[in-house]
N, C-alpha and C positions, 0 to 999 in steps of 0.2 A: 347365442349372442345379438343384438340389435344389431340394425342398419346401418350402418357406415363408422358402425365403432371399432375405433384405429387397436389392433391389436399390437404389443410389444413383445420381442423376444426374452427370454430370461439370457439368452448370451447379451446381446445391446444393451439390456438394464445394467449387468453387473457390469460391463464394457465401460457404462456413462458414468458409474458410480467409480473406477477405480479411475477413469481419467480425469471427477473433481476433487482429486484428494488432495490436501494441502500438505500434505507429505510424502517424504522417501520409503513408502513400505519397505523396504530391504535396508535401510538403517535402523529403523524400528525393530525388525528381526535379527538383527545382532545384536542389539542391547540385550534382545530378551533372552538369545539364545547365541552366544558365541560362539558355539561349536555348532552350527547351521551347515557352514559346507564339509564340513564330515561327515553331517547326519545325512544331509542330498547328496553323498557317494553310495551311503546305507541304501537312499530311497530307489536309487536306480538301482539297485542290484535285487529289490523284493518285486519292482516292478517285473525283471526279468525272470523270477520264478515262479515258476507256475503252483510251487508247493505253497504260496505263499496267498494262492486266489482264496477271497474270502467269498466269492458270491453268493456261493451257496452255506454261509455260515449259520442263518437263517431257518432254512432248511433241513437241518441234521437235528435228530431226536438227540436225547442225553447221552447213550452211549456213544453214540457215531463222533458227538462234539469231543468227550472225552481222550477218543482212542484219534482221533482227529489233533490234539490238544497235545498227545504223546509223541504222535509223531513230529511235530514241531518242536518239541525239546530236543531230539533229535537231531532233528535237522540245524537247527542253531547254534547246537553241540560241534556239527560238521563244518558251519562256518568259521565258529570258536576255532577250531582245531589245524584249521585247513588254515585261514588267514591270520593264525595269532594273535587274536585280538585280546584286547586287555578287558578291564570289569567297564572304564567309563565307554570301551565301543562297543560292547556287547548290550549296553545298557539304550544306546542310540539305537543300536540293529533289534533289537528288540521291541523297542517302541515304532517306530518305521512298520515292521514286519504285521505284529498283533493287533489285531479287534477282539480278542476276549483271552479269560485269565488262561493261564499257563496253569497247570498241577502243580509245578516244581516252582510258582513261585515263592510262596510258605519258607522252600528251599533259601534262595535265595536273600528274601527280606527279611528272615528269621534265627533261621540254623545254622547259618554259616557265621553270621553279623554276631551273635550270641556267642559261639562257642567263641571267636575271634576276642570276643571281652571278656569272658567269660574263665578263661580257662588258663590252666598253669601254662608258663612256656615249652612245657615236656608232652603240654594235654595237646597244644594248640600246634606241635609240630609233627604230632601224629595224626590226629584228627582230620586237621583240616585241609592238606594235601586229597584227601578220598574226599573229601566233602566238596572242595572246589573244582576236583576232576570227574566227579559226578560217581566218584567208584560206592559209596553210596550217595542216599539221599535222603534227607532230613525231615521231620517237623517239629512245630513246636508245640510242645504239649502240655498249657497250661490249665486254660478252662474245663471245666467239668460241669457234668449234666446238671447237680445241682448250686456250683457256685462258678461266678464268670471274674466280675471283679473284685470282691474278696477273697485274695490271695490268700490272707491267711486263715480262711476258711477255708481252702482247699484236704479234702479229708485222703486220698492217695499218703501211702505212708513210704517209707525207706527208712529199714530198718539195718543197722548194723548187726550182721555176724560175726562176732571175734576168732571166731571158730578159724572161719575159712578165708576170713580177710575179704571179706564181699558186702554187697549192701542187697537185700532184700526187698523190691519193691513187689505193692500186692494195691489192691482195688481191693478193699473192704465191705465197698456198699456199692446198691447201684447209683444211687447218688454221685460218688468217687468215680461212675466208668469219664474216663477224657473226652473230652464232645466238643466237637468244631473245628477243631484245630485243621487246616486247609493240609490238602497233599498227603495227609495221612491215614483217607479210607482207602486209596487201595496203591498207591504210589511209595510211598515214603519205606525205606527199610530200617533206619532208625527215628527216635525222637529224641529229643530233648526233653525229660519230665519233672513238671515241676511237683514236686514232693516232701510232705513232712518226713524234716530227719531226726529219728529215733535212736538215740545212743544211750544204750545201758537202762532202758525203759524210759529215759529220757528224753521230751519234745525238745527240739532246739529250734525249729523255724523250718521255715518252706526255704530248700536248694534246688539245684538243678543237678540231672543223670543223664548221661547218654545211653539210654537204651536200646538194644536192637530190637526188630519188632518180627522181622522177614529172613529169610533165607538168601544171601546171596549168592546161591545155585541156583534157586528157582522160587524165589520169592514167595513160597509158603508163610503164611505165620510161623513164629518159632512155639517150643511148646510152652505155655504159661502160658499164650498169648489170645486172646480174641478182637480182632480189629476188622473194623468194616467200614459201610460209607453210612452218611444219614441220612442219605435219600434226596429225595428232589428239593429247591432253594426258590423261592422268586426272584433270580437271575445266578450265575456262575455258574452254568451245567459243567460247563469243563472244568471243574475245580471239585478234587473229591474230598472235598469235609468229611472229616471221619470220628469214631467212635475207638476208644480201647481201653481194654481189661485186661490187668495184670495179676496172675493167680500167682501168688508168692515165685514172681521171676528175680531170677540173681544175676548180678551184674559183678565184675571186680571192684574192689575200693578205688583204683581210679578212675571209675567210668563218674565220679562227683565231679562235676568242673571244680576247681581247687584253686581261679588264681584269685579270690580272696577269703573265701571260709576254709576252711580243710579238718579233715580225721586223719591222725596218725596210725599206725598200726596197732596201737596201743589203743585206740578210738576215744583219742583224747582229739577234742575238738577246740578251733579257734578261731573266734567269729570275727567277719568281715567286719571293715573299720567306719561302715557306714548300716543301716538298716534297711536301707531303700537301693542299695545295690544290685539285689536282686531279683529289679523291676527295671535292669538296665535292656534285657530285650525289646520288654515293651514300649521302653521310650526310644528305642532304635523303630519301631513299628510305627513310634506315635507320630513321631518327626518328619516317619515317608510318608503318612498321609498326608501330612500338612505342605510336601514339597508335591503331591500329586492333587491336593486337590483345584490348586488353580490349571493344571492340564487338564482335567476332565471337566470344569467349570468353562473353560475357555473351547471347549470342542463344544460343547452344549451352542453356545451363544454363536460362534462359526455358523451353526447350521440353520439357527433359526434367525440371525442376519441374514444371512445370503439370498436364505428362503424367502425373507417379508419384502428382499427387494425385487425379490422375480417375480413372488405372487403380485397381482392386481385387482381390486375390486371397487367395485362403482366408480362409474364417470361422476367427474363433476358436475355438465352438460353434455347436452347431443353433438355429438360429433368427436372428442374430447375423448382421449387415452383415458385408460381404468384407473385410476389413484395408487401407488405401491402401498403397500400394508404398510412398509417403513414411515410414510411418512403419515400415519396418525398417530396423534398424540398418544393414546393409549396404551399405542403397539410399544413406542416409543420409552414410557413410563412401565410399563413392564419389562420390557428386556433389557435397555440401555445401564440401568442399576447394576445388570451382571456381568455387562463388558467392562465396569470400571472396578467392581468386584474381581475381574480375573487380572485384571490387573494388579491390582492392589494384592492379591493370592500370591502371586507370580515373588516379589517380593518380598512377603510376610514369611513364606517358603524358605526363600533363600536364608533369610536369620533364623529362621530356627533350623536349618542346617548348621548354620554358621554356631549357632551355641549348643549343640550335640557334638561336632567335630572338637571343639572346644574342651568339651565335658570330655571326652574318647579321649584325649593328648591328657588331658589332666590324670583321668585313671588312670593311663599308663606308668605315670610317675609319682602315683597314690597323692594325688591333690584332689578331696573330691568335693573341694567349698562351692563351685556351682550347681551341686547334683539337684539338691532342692529348688534351687532355679530352673532348671532344664525340666522338674517332673510337672513342676507347678506349670510352667511357661508351656511345654509340649500336652495338658492334660486340656487347657482352658483351651488353645489353637486351637488340635484335635476337635474338641467339641463343637467348637464355633465355623473354623473354616469347614468342615464337614458338613454339617445343618443347613450353611450356606449354600453351598454345590449343589447336595441335595437338593435345596428348596428349589436353586436357580435353574437344574434341569428341568423339573418340573415346570414350571413357568414359559420355559425356552417352547416345551413340548407342546402348553396347549397353547402357547403361542402361535406354533403350526395349523393351526384350529386341527379338521380332522386328518390330515396326512400324518400328523404329527403322533398318529395311535397306532398306525404300520408299521412294524419293525423296518421296513424299507426307508423311514426314519434315520433310522438308527438312534432316535432318542429315550425310544421304549427300555431298549436291551440296556444303552449308559444308564441311564435307572436304576433301574432292575441289577445290574452287574454293580452298583456304587452306593443303592441305599442301602447294605446289611456294614458299611464302614460304620456306619454310625449309633451300631451297637457294639461294633469286632472292638478288640482291645480296650475297653472301658466303655458303658455306655454312655452315652454325653451329657447326658443333665446331672450322673454320677460323679460324671470327671469336672464337673464344675467346682463339685467343693473338692477339689484337691489346691486348685487355683483359690480358693475361700479362703483356704486353713494359711495355702502361703500368705496372702496377703494380710489376715488378721496377726496373725504372729510377726510379720515385720513393723505391722503397724503400733502392735503394741512394743516390741522391741524401740519403735520409735520414738513412742511415748516417754519411756523411760528414761530419755534419753540417750539412748547410741543412734550414732549415727548410721544411713544406709551404706551399707557395704559397695563399693566403685563396683562390684562386679554385678549390682543390681540396677541396672539407669534406667530399667522401667519403673523403677519404684522410688525414684529419687523424688519426685515427685510429692511424696508420702510427707516428705520433711518441711514444708509449705501446708500442709493442710488447713490451721489455722485461715491462712490468708486467704487459699482457695475455698474455702467457708462460705466466706468472706465477699469473695467476686461476682463481681457482674460482668454481662459481655457489652464488649462496649462499642458491636457493630453499630453502623446507624442504614445500611442499605441492605440489598441484597448480594450486591457487588462484593463487599465486604466480608461475605463469608465462603468466601471461593479460596480464601488465606488460609494456606494449611495450619500455619502457628494459631490462627484463633480455633480454629475448630481443634487442634491437637489441647486448645489452655479449656476447652468446651469438656472435652473428655475428660481431662483434670479435673474440675472441676465435680465432673459429676461419680469420678470414682470414688476420690477423697469425701464427696457427703455418703455415696451407699457405703464406704467402708466405716467411717464413724458412726454412722447411725447402726448400723449392723454390731458394732463393738457397744456400746452403748446399751442396746435394746437386751443382746447375750448377757452382758454382765447384771442388768435389771430384769432378767426373768433368772436369772441365780443368781440374785440379794436377795429375792421374793421367795426363794423357794424348793425353787423351779431345779429339778439333775440337771449337771452339765450338758449330758447326751441327749434330754429332752430338749434343752433351750436350745442345742444345734439343729434337733430335727425340725424343731417351731417355727427355725430362721433360712430353711432352705430357697425357699424362694427369694427369700432375701439375697441370699450366695449365689444363688444361678445368675439374678441379677446383674450382682457386680461382677462376678465373673467376665459374664459376655460383656460389661461397659469398660473392663478393663483389657479384653483380648482383642476390639476394638480401637480403643486406645491404641494399642501394641501395631496393632494393622496400619492405622492413620501414621504413625511414630516411623516404621520401616519403610513406608510407600514416600511418606516426606521426604525423607532421608535419599534416598533414591533421586527421586525428582530432582532434587538440591547439587546430587554432585555426579550425578550420570546422564539422566534426560537432556538433553541440545537444544536449542533453539529452533535447529527445524522440524522437530516431533512435536506433533501436535499437544495442548495443552491437558496433560492426564491430573483431571481434579482425584484429589484421596473420596470417598465417596458418602458424598453429602446425602446421600437417599437415606443413611442408616441413620444421622440425626433426624432427618423428619420421622422417620419409622419410629424413633425411640423419643420424640419431642419433650412425650411427659417427665421422661427424668430428667431434661435441663429447665422444664418449666417448676417441679416441683420445689427447688430448692431458690427458686427465685434468681437462676442464673438467667436466664432468657423472660423478657416481658412477651406479651401472645400478642405486640406489635412486632416484635421479632422474630418468633413464631412462624407468621406470615412471610417474612422475610426471608428465613429458609426454604419456605415452600416455592416463595417464587426463584431462589434461586437454582432449586432443583429445576424449576421448569427452564428456567435460562441454559440450563447443562444438555436438558436436550435436545435444544432447537441448536448450542454449540457443535454437540456428539453427530447430528445428524449427516451434516456432508463426509465426515471421515470414518461411519461405522462400518463398512465394508474393509473400507480400507484396517482399517484396527482388527478387525479379525484375519483379514489377510495374513498380516504381520504375525500370528501368531503359525503361521506355516504349515498348517495338515494339509497333507496328502490326501488326494480324494480315497485313496485306499484307507486312509490310517481312520478317515472319519466312517467311510463306511455307509453315505448317507447322500440315495438320494435328494433330499433335500437340501443339502449342503455344498452343492458339486462347485467345485471352480470355476469351470465355463456356464454355469446358469441352466443346463440342460435337463432340466428337473421332471418335465412332463414325460419328455423322451427314458428319462431315464429312469421313472413309474412305473411305464408300461413296458417295460426292457426287464422291470423286475418281475413282473407279476408273470411272466412268460416262463419262468422256469420254477412256477410253482408247483411242485406235484402233481396235485391235484387236475393241472390245468396240461399235464401227458395226455389225457386221453378227452377223448370229446366225449364223453358219457360218464356220471359220475361213479365211482365205486360205491355199491351199495345201491345202485338204482331200484337194484332188483326190489326192494324192501317199498320203494313210491309207488313202484308199476300198478301195482294192483291198484290203489289209489286211482292214479291217471284217470286209469281205463278203467275203472268201475266193477272190478272183478274180484272183489273183498268175497271170502267164501260167506254164504249166510250160515247163522245158528244154527249147533250139532241139532239133531233132536233131542227133545227134554231141556234142552238149554232156555233162557231166559235171559229175562233185562234181572227180573231182582236175584237171581244166581250169581249174575256176572258183578 
């Protein structure tokens, strides 16, 4: 430090940031999470309970982390029983208490919901109480070693055996081995196995079967079952992703989930009303991932923005204090767009949950009309929101400089634990095809003269494709681009143009002799672009609707993520919607937003209301004591528990010059 240089404390810097906020943080917190008071009651419980202490999390090996996580499963269940907590309460408690995956996560978000939605009333009455009370613990076994997103390509078979009124489940090849399901490796007692149903020698499609895989007495694998953990991964060390092979394992006929498809005693098969109903379990998980994206991204930006406000580098002049990193425009340009995205994704998650809940209600009454829309929307939004979040975490990590590379930042583990979702429940680029196919079908239907369904408001703009293709942006200044309706119109134009060009391009290929499947393959890049832009439109739509209906004047102006328009300018220029002068205005508008957001940046992340325990980050501490926390963190490092390094005996002779000479007869040539 130079003589006379002014040093400011992290606590003082964050206090000053909060004092300068233009809005009451608590009000915004309650808007984002109306359950905040209840959440904070559980936060107080967690703070007093030593079982939830996570200070040593990063110093445990994988086996220790798994065993510790199983202990937390039991501890949380004790809370549930003792306090009589409902599902919402358990979600709040779990979010406050945990900073790593539970092995039973997939039991909660896949196994139980799948039974709830796919079982017959009689099956639900039998299985749900057992699963909800943890008398059985389950995994959702769909993905195989050789097949993931291609559900129809699954090789595991379930053959009806009329003589005994059973199904025989079998893994016929190596590539048919179930691979990846969380909770299955060492924890689950049962699985919902997706398998090819075979009746009287005929395959009738993929269906779901409840299969016991471990003894309820001693947890040993049952006869015919080979099961285990798939080994170390990039992250989620406490989760036992597993493999499973079934060697002619028999289960009673009523272990096939028969809420929709049915097989009777004589082997007569009744197919479901919709062929996509078997994917309902995946839809639930995808909807959950869209919801979770905002929470995860919010953690990353909270850490990065607080640390950027505490970290100071380079004094403008002699005797002046060093400048806060958050005041450098490039730091703002890197991090602030993800702050805006975190807010936008929060309301997109609500929209996705609403869509899914409406579908679930419809299914109970036999109304499956919204299934195609939910399937397409959940696929596209899962792809886009998880990609934005994963990229955002890494940007935030790098924005924290060297300290972002340490586990003490909380960002490395946040990224490693999260990035797996980009390929889980459907690889992200592959999922864009579901959205593209849905949009193409809707567009072709409209071109034939049918109106868009009232259940599909996000594609109503397709009714005006001809007008949108001719439209030009009316903005005259950078400020004009801050209007949400103008941004929505811009996205509608781009979506309409990309869809129109895709449809014409594929038609031309087919008319020129290209096979339809090859025309589709040739168009995958364009399909991915269309899916992304349509989902960005959906995000802006849901965000804008929230701003208009819920955000009060005393809250800061939360602009939709105009940053994406700047990043994707080529799409707005290609069709002539934007002029080159207007593209410059977009860039100017984004720079202006950085300045506008700067005074409220810390307050906006405070509104997410994460506890220090939940962030588990030295850099993101609420009190700003970053450097003190970093020093305290390294004192817990096992290597530092002794003054001399383990293994010192290997370097001692080097340091002391005591290496033995070559043995007689040995030469350098021999070596």
